[in-house]
C-alpha positions in Angstrom: -3.9 90.0 -36.1 -4.8 92.0 -33.0 -1.2 91.6 -31.7 0.2 92.9 -35.0 -2.1 96.0 -34.9 -1.2 96.7 -31.3 2.5 96.5 -32.0 2.0 98.8 -35.1 0.4 101.4 -32.8 3.3 101.3 -30.2 2.5 98.4 -27.8 5.9 96.7 -27.7 5.0 94.0 -25.3 1.6 92.3 -25.7 0.2 89.3 -23.8 -2.7 87.8 -22.0 -3.5 86.3 -18.7 -6.4 85.0 -16.6 -8.4 87.9 -15.0 -7.9 87.2 -11.3 -9.3 89.1 -8.2 -5.9 90.7 -7.8 -6.1 92.2 -11.3 -9.6 93.4 -10.6 -8.5 95.1 -7.4 -5.3 96.7 -8.6 -5.3 97.0 -12.4 -8.9 97.4 -13.6 -10.6 100.8 -13.0 -13.2 100.7 -10.2 -15.4 103.5 -11.7 -16.2 104.8 -15.1 -14.8 108.1 -16.1 -18.2 109.8 -15.7 -17.9 113.4 -14.5 -14.6 112.9 -12.8 -12.6 115.2 -15.2 -14.8 118.1 -14.4 -13.0 121.3 -13.3 -14.9 121.4 -10.0 -13.0 118.3 -8.8 -9.5 119.8 -9.2 -7.7 119.5 -5.9 -10.5 117.6 -4.2 -11.6 114.0 -3.8 -14.1 112.9 -6.5 -17.5 111.9 -4.9 -18.8 108.4 -5.6 -21.9 110.0 -7.3 -19.7 111.5 -10.1 -19.3 108.1 -11.8 -20.9 104.6 -11.8 -18.9 101.7 -10.3 -17.7 98.9 -12.5 -18.9 95.6 -11.0 -17.9 92.1 -11.9 -20.8 89.6 -11.9 -21.1 86.1 -13.4 -23.6 86.9 -16.2 -23.8 85.8 -19.8 -23.9 89.3 -21.2 -22.7 92.6 -19.9 -25.3 95.3 -19.0 -25.5 98.7 -17.4 -28.0 100.5 -15.2 -28.1 104.0 -13.9 -26.3 102.8 -10.7 -23.6 100.5 -12.1 -21.8 98.9 -15.1 -21.6 95.1 -15.2 
């Protein structure tokens, strides 16, 4: 059902795979959006303090703190 919905909204090729370290390093975002779209960061590097990092940990349930998203 999810595949059918995705195709209806324009995803022509849908599949799944194991989430490996390579995917985490190259495909998944490292930081949340946070304040990174603010106009004061146009033309400059965005500081780490503008958004929390997304961290992969072996936990039963995802959680978030003021410093990170797990």
